[in-house]
VOGU-3710 file (C-alpha; in Angstrom, 3 decimals, decimal comma):
1> xxxxxxxxxx> -22,685/-31,243/37,157  -22,098/-29,162/33,955  -20,919/-25,589/33,890  -22,366/-23,123/31,494  -20,549/-22,566/28,328  -18,967/-19,061/27,974  -20,910/-16,896/25,412  -19,165/-17,029/21,955  -20,004/-14,541/19,145  -18,951/-15,324/15,558
11> xxxxxxxxxx> -18,974/-12,156/13,453  -18,055/-10,988/10,164  -17,335/-7,717/8,241  -19,474/-9,086/5,306  -22,731/-7,672/7,059  -23,880/-5,454/9,725  -23,949/-6,602/13,394  -23,485/-5,151/16,892  -20,502/-7,232/17,707  -17,876/-6,133/15,108
21> xxxxxxxxxx> -17,510/-2,621/16,139  -16,906/-3,856/19,873  -14,233/-6,293/18,746  -12,755/-3,448/16,741  -12,430/-1,115/19,592  -11,089/-3,918/21,843  -8,529/-5,257/19,529  -7,198/-1,840/18,298  -6,823/-0,737/22,053  -5,228/-3,985/22,997
31> xxxxxxxxxx> -2,531/-3,999/20,116  -2,302/-0,222/20,057  -3,033/0,014/16,354  -5,361/2,667/14,877  -6,675/0,125/12,228  -7,272/-3,709/11,747  -8,608/-5,817/8,941  -10,385/-8,971/10,203  -10,292/-12,237/8,213  -12,015/-15,346/8,439
41> xxxxxxxxxx> -9,347/-17,914/7,204  -5,477/-18,090/6,653  -5,989/-18,188/2,963  -8,085/-14,795/2,940  -5,492/-13,285/5,261  -2,583/-14,179/2,988  -4,340/-13,239/-0,304  -5,056/-9,834/1,633  -1,325/-9,510/2,659  -0,466/-10,058/-1,161
51> xxxxxxxxxx> -2,868/-7,360/-2,079  -1,351/-4,863/0,450  2,194/-5,621/-0,557  1,475/-5,100/-4,367  -0,475/-1,748/-3,349  2,551/-0,619/-1,297  4,996/-1,691/-4,104  3,062/0,309/-6,776  2,413/3,305/-4,633  5,609/3,629/-2,534
61> xxxxxxxxxx> 8,382/1,816/-4,367  6,879/2,878/-7,701  6,950/-0,591/-9,212  5,428/-0,424/-12,692  1,881/-1,697/-12,918  1,340/-5,469/-13,092  5,230/-5,999/-12,382  5,119/-6,525/-8,620  6,836/-9,962/-7,576  6,099/-11,733/-4,298
71> xxxxxxxxxx> 8,523/-14,565/-3,316  7,416/-17,644/-1,446  9,401/-20,534/-0,100  9,493/-23,922/-1,690  7,177/-26,345/0,029  4,974/-23,599/1,237  1,335/-24,053/2,317  -1,116/-21,234/2,983  -4,256/-22,563/1,447  -5,964/-24,262/-1,600
81> xxxxxxxxxx> -7,398/-21,288/-3,393  -6,203/-20,609/-7,175  -3,873/-17,911/-5,808  -2,351/-19,993/-3,193  -1,941/-23,016/-5,338  -0,259/-20,892/-7,836  2,419/-19,876/-5,373  3,581/-23,501/-4,700  5,603/-26,233/-6,006  3,453/-29,224/-5,020
91> xxxxxxxxxx> 1,994/-30,626/-8,452  -1,059/-32,120/-6,518  -1,915/-28,510/-5,709  -1,055/-26,753/-9,102  -1,227/-29,381/-11,816  -4,059/-28,870/-14,269  -5,651/-25,977/-11,974  -4,008/-22,872/-13,818  -3,847/-20,342/-15,064  -2,717/-18,768/-11,838
101> xxxxxxxxxx> -1,949/-15,396/-10,395  0,952/-13,880/-12,013  3,954/-12,369/-10,094  4,773/-15,129/-7,672  8,318/-16,687/-7,592  9,845/-19,429/-5,422  12,984/-19,433/-3,414  14,505/-22,299/-1,498  13,043/-22,653/2,150  15,762/-22,184/4,572
111> xxxxxxxxxx> 18,450/-20,945/2,161  19,151/-17,399/2,716  21,777/-17,309/-0,081  19,091/-18,469/-2,606  16,635/-15,784/-1,440  19,345/-13,088/-1,515  20,216/-14,060/-5,145  16,431/-13,785/-6,243  16,269/-10,302/-4,470  19,343/-8,859/-6,099
121> xxxxxxxxxx> 18,090/-9,926/-9,614  14,595/-8,807/-9,096  14,185/-5,001/-8,579  10,196/-5,368/-8,588  9,950/-7,378/-5,195  6,863/-6,352/-3,171  7,265/-8,775/-0,637  8,909/-12,099/0,701  6,552/-14,549/2,548  8,181/-16,371/5,096
131> xxxxxxxxxx> 7,007/-19,548/7,037  8,852/-19,768/10,293  7,904/-23,379/10,502  6,708/-25,460/7,686  3,957/-27,890/8,511  2,194/-29,106/5,319  4,819/-31,841/4,583  5,662/-32,627/8,250  7,195/-30,219/10,799  10,178/-28,563/8,938
141> xxxxxxxx> 12,231/-26,314/11,145  14,640/-23,764/9,736  18,174/-23,493/10,741  19,243/-21,156/13,662  19,387/-17,481/12,300  17,021/-18,013/9,483  14,555/-15,627/10,608  16,986/-13,066/11,444
//
């Protein structure tokens, strides 16, 4: 005998519906946040994070316009968009797809001294993207203490 499937509602902020408001109230109460920004994909979420980091850098850190830098680890993967491809070091994702979004630089994954060197020489840093575990090129775990 089959059990009845649970009701699942897929919603989007791209158009009006009766479910998004309910979800917004639920998630903000659950997480104790006063705001949330729903995303459909990981790539969309990461690109939005880049926009938020840059906006913060320009407004709060007073980085001059169009000079904000975001650091990404080597061998990173967060999607196949033009922006994500321009933030990687995989030739199969960036060769002959440019020009890319400016202001992205790489540091060596799992290499804190390398990241520190980049941060010290770049006063216009808006953010550092950190992958706790890399999965595109296999499961690559960082050394103990990397995330501290």
